[in-house]
Structures are given as C-alpha cells and as structure tokens.
N, C-alpha and C positions, 0 to 999 in steps of 0.2 A: 385438266380442269383447273388445277391450281394456277397454272400459267395464265389461263384466260381470265380468271378473277383478278389477278395482279394487274394485268393489262388494263382492265376496265377501271380499276382504281386509279391508275396512273392517268388515264384519259380524263376521268372525272376531276382529278386534281388540276389538270391543265385548264379545263373549262372554268372551274371556280376561280383560278388565278387570273384568267383573261377578264372575267366579269368584274373583278375588283379593280381593274385598270381603268375602267371608264366611269365617268361621273356626269350626271345631268346638272347643269349649272343655270341658275336663274339670275336675278338681280340682287346685288348686295344691299342696295338702299331701296326705299319706297319709289315706285315708278310714278312720276307726276303726270297727270293728264288734264286737259282742259275740256270742259263740256262743249260738245259740238265739233271738236277736232278729232284727228286720228291719233292713235298711240300704238307703239310696238311693245309687246310683252316679251321680254328676252328669255330665251331658253336654248341651250345648246349642249352638245356632248363634248366632253374633254377627256383625252385628246380627241381632236376632230376625226370622226369617222362618218361615213354615209349612213343616214337613217332612212333612206328611201325604201328599204325592204322591211322597216320596222313599223310598229304601231305607235302612233303619237296621239295622245289624248290631252286635251285641255279641259279642266274642270273648274267650276265655280265652287269654292269651299263655303259651306253653310254649316252653322252649328248643328243642325239636325240632319243634313244630307248634302252630298256632293252631286252637282248636276252638270251635265255635259254642255260645254261651250263649243268645242270643235273636236272632231275625230278624223284622223287620217289612218287608213288601213288598206292593205292590199293595193297600194299605189294610187289610191283615190280618196277624196274627201267623202265621208259618210255622216251626214248631219241630220238624218231623219229624226233622231231623238234629241236634237239640240234644243236648248232653252229657247222658247218662242221669241223673247226680246232680243236675242242675238242673231236671228235669222237675217242673212244677207249682209252682216256686218263683220264677219270674221274671215281671215284668209291666211293660209300658209303659203310661203314661197317654195314651190316644189323644186326649183333649181337649187335653192339654198339648203334643202334637205340633203343634197349630195355632200355638202360640206359640214354636216352635223348641226346645222342651224335650224331649229324648230320654233323660232320666234313667231308669235302670233300677232297679226295686224288686226286691231279692233278699230272700226270706223265709226264716225259720228258718235263719239263718246257721250254717254248719258250719266247723270249724277248717280243713278242706280247701279252703274258699273263699278263703283268704288268697292274695294274689298280684296279678299285673298283668292288667288288662282293657283291651281296645281298643274304643272307640266309633267306628264307621265310618258316615258319612252320605254318600249319593251321590244326586245329581240327574242330569238328562240332560246338564247342562252343566258340572258340577263335582263334586268330592268332597274330603273331608278327614277326618281322624280325630284322636282324642285318647286319651291313655293315663290310666287311673285305677288307682292303687295301693291295694289294700285290705289292711288289717291287722286280724286277728281276735284279740280278747282273750277269754280264757276266764273266765267267771264261775263260779268254783268254789263250790258249795254242798254242805256235808256232808250225807250221807244218814243221818238219825236211825235208820232201820230197820236199818242195819248196825252201829251203835255198840254197844260192850260195855255191859252193863246198869249198870255203875258209872260210866258217862260221862254228863254232863249237857250237852245241846246248847242253844245260844242259839236264840231263836225264828227268826232269819233263817238259821240253819245256817252261821254264820261262826265261831263259837267253840265250843270243847269243853274241859271240865275234868273232873277226877276227883272223885267223891263216894264216901265210905266205905261208904255203904249203897246197895243196889240200887234203881234208879228204879222206882217203883210202876207196875204195869200193863205192865211190859216182860218179854217172855218170850224164850226162846232161839230165835228164828226162824232159818230156814235161812241167811239172809244175814248174821246177826249174829256178831260176834267173841265168842268165849267165853273165851279165855285172854288174848290180848293186848288191851290197852286201846286198841283201834284203831277207826277209822271211815274210810270211803271217800267220795269225792264222788258226787253223784247222777248225773253225766254221765261217760261214758267216751269215749275217743278212739281211733280206729283208722287215722288218717292225718294227714298234715301236721305242723305244729309247734304247741306250746302252752306257755304259761308261767304260773306262779302264784307267789305269795310267801306265806310263813307267818311270823308273829311268834312267836318262841320266848323273848322277853325274860322273865327271872325264873323260867323253868322249867329244871330241871336233869336231867330224865329224859324223853327224847322220841326219836322216829324220824319221819321224813317222806320222801316221795318219791312213787313210783307203784307200782301193783300190777296184776297181771293180773286179769281178770274172774273166772277160774275157780279162784283160789287157795283153799287150805284155811284157813278162818277159825275152825275149831272146836278144833284141837289146838295143842299147843306145837310149833312147828317153827322152824327157823332161817330168819330173814327175809333170804334171799339170792336172787340172780337165778335160780338153778336151781329155786327154789321159787316164782318169780313176783314177787319184791320187788326194787325198785331204790331203796335208801334210804341216807340218812346219819342219824346220831343222836348223842345225848349221854348219857353216864352219869356224872353229877356233873362231875368235872373232865376227863373224857376224851371226845374226839370220835372217831367212827369211821364208816367206810363198810363196809357189810355185804357185802363181796365175798368171794371164796374165795382166800386167807384174808382175814380182816378187815384193813382198812387204818386204822390209828390215826394221828391227826394232832393237832397242837397249834396254837393261835392266840394272837396277842398280846393279844386281848381276847375276852370271851365273845360268842358270837353273839347278835344281837338279832333279826335277820330273815334268813331264808334264801329265796333264789330257786331255783325248779326249772324247768329248760328241757328240753323233750322234742322231739326230731326223730324221728318214727316211722319214716320211710323210711330214715334213716341209722342207726337203731338206737342213738341217743344219748340219755342222760339225764345232765344236767349240773347241778351245784349251785354257787351263788355266795353270798358274803357281801354282802348288799345294802348294808350300812352302809359297808364299806371298799371296795366295788366290786371284790372280788377273787374269784378262782376257788377253790373248795373241793375238788371231786372230780368226775370224770366216769366213767360207764360207757359204753364205746364198743363198736362192732361187735356190738351185741346183736341177737337175732332175735326180733322181735315178730310174733305171728301171731293175736292177739286184742285186744280192747279193753283199754286201760290206764286206770286210775282214779287220781286224786289220793288219797294215803293219808297220814294223820297218826295218831300213836300216842303214848300216855303211858306206855309201858313194858309190863311183864308183870305182870298180876294185881293190882298195888297201886302207888299213887303217893301219897305223903303231901303232896305239893305241890299246892295247889289253884289255882295260876296257870294260866290257860287258854292253849291254843294258838289263834291267831287267823289266819284266812284274810284277807289284806290286799286292799283294793280301791283304795288310793291310790297306785298305781304307774303 
C-alpha cells in the first residue's frame, strides 16, 4: 500500500509540473478596432499545443457579471447561451486550434463591443486565461443624402464646405437639411462610448456635436438639447454651447480642432480643445432614448467662408 501511495504522489507531481509549463497569452496592448470593421481578439497557448480537445470560452467581462461571447467544447461551437448582440458575429478558426491559436474573430464591430474580454482554455489537467482589452474607434463618414443643397461633400465623406449655388441634381429629400447648412454622419450610435474630432481651422461660423435621429431637419429651430441637438459652435469671435440658456465662452486662441466624446449610458456629451488638450464644455445627465449621429453645420442659410470642416482620422 505504501508503494502505491508513493506512486500516486509522483504521478500527481508530474501532472502539476506539466500544467505549469503552459500559459494562455492574449494581447500586451489594447486591441484597436474600428466600428463596422472586423477585428481579431488574440489568444493562444504557449508553448504551442493543440487545443482541439480542450474547452475554449470567450467571456465579456462586466463589473457585475461575465457573459458568454463564444464557447467551443467537444469539438464544436456551442453558442446557445451567447450574448444576443454577438450572435452570428463570432468565429474561431478550428484549423488554428491545432496550433494552439484560440483567437476570436469578431465581425461588424459595434461601439458597444468596446471593453474587456477573457479567453479561458481548459484541458483535463490544467486551465488558464488571458484578458484582452478592445478599444473601438468610430469611423465617421458624413452622409451626403442629409446635406443641405448648398453644401459640397468630398468624395470620401470627410469634408464639407459651403457653395453659393445649389448642387445640381440635389432635391429636398426627407432626410436633408433645408434651413441649416448641416449634415450628419452615416452611422448612428445607441450604446457605449464614441469619440471623433473635427478640424475647424480657418472657419468662423460653425456648429458641431451630436443629434438625435428624429430631429426636425426642415425648419428653423433652436439647436438645443430639448430639440435633439448637443453642440458647441462659433459665430465669428464668439464661442458658445447651445444649452438653455446659451453658454458663451472665450478662448486664448482660436479653436483649430474640436474633440467630441459621448458616453451614451451616462448621458454625457463632452467637447475638448484638441490642440491645448483642455476641456471646453459638457452636457451632463442627458436622457438618450434613440440613436445619436455626429453632426456638423456651417451656420444658417448662408456662409461666405469656403473653408471646409474636416472629420479627422489622425488621432
């Protein structure tokens, strides 16, 4: 009996030693993703061993609870209990599993996908996990179908400027601004956080921020939160936020580039001076109940300054 006990202890020691040789590795840095594109969330076992016969789980880490993003078990994907918003958007490469690569492909990235993920791998003798941090960048493209007829859009939808004559072939569609020289982004957001920057250098009449999907685009109205607009703007030498009442502010130097940050769940829209890295203004404790769209405007009805507003990509 003593000999049997000693043998079991030796075997147990070997098993523990083997388990310590393997490690699940994720990404060292934050994984950048662009809303609408696909992204790979890296995860692998080092040294490389096949994980085909193992359990691979991807979780979305939440302060209150961890929820299933993707499950591979018994040689197949089992996503019955997967988070609804991830259905049809996750994929493991089963051939890569043979090489110890359990990276997850996430398709059609959404702003709400931003956050922490856990890659958990388990065999019969060991388990380990790694954390992957995903940051989602918003690729703002302006929607030409919403632009006032006197606005000219660049081909890539990143620049807009005023033209004294109406663009040929443009009618007053239901989504188009008729009074304000405005245009919104193609994509709206109804959850999570997003951020974009607009170059205003050289332009002296502008407004920018976000707007509700259902706002009135046809009439002259006050561009305020109660009307579905959260903006800051410039009228020649004066800067202001269109709250109730207007909040006017002065700056040591003219704004060159404005950053817009939105936290949908917190009801926050915040503006910053990118060049000086300083805060400009924030709308707080707002109640959002529909999609928000990036919004830029060159004033009301007429703007003699042909300098464009530019959606920036280099931040």
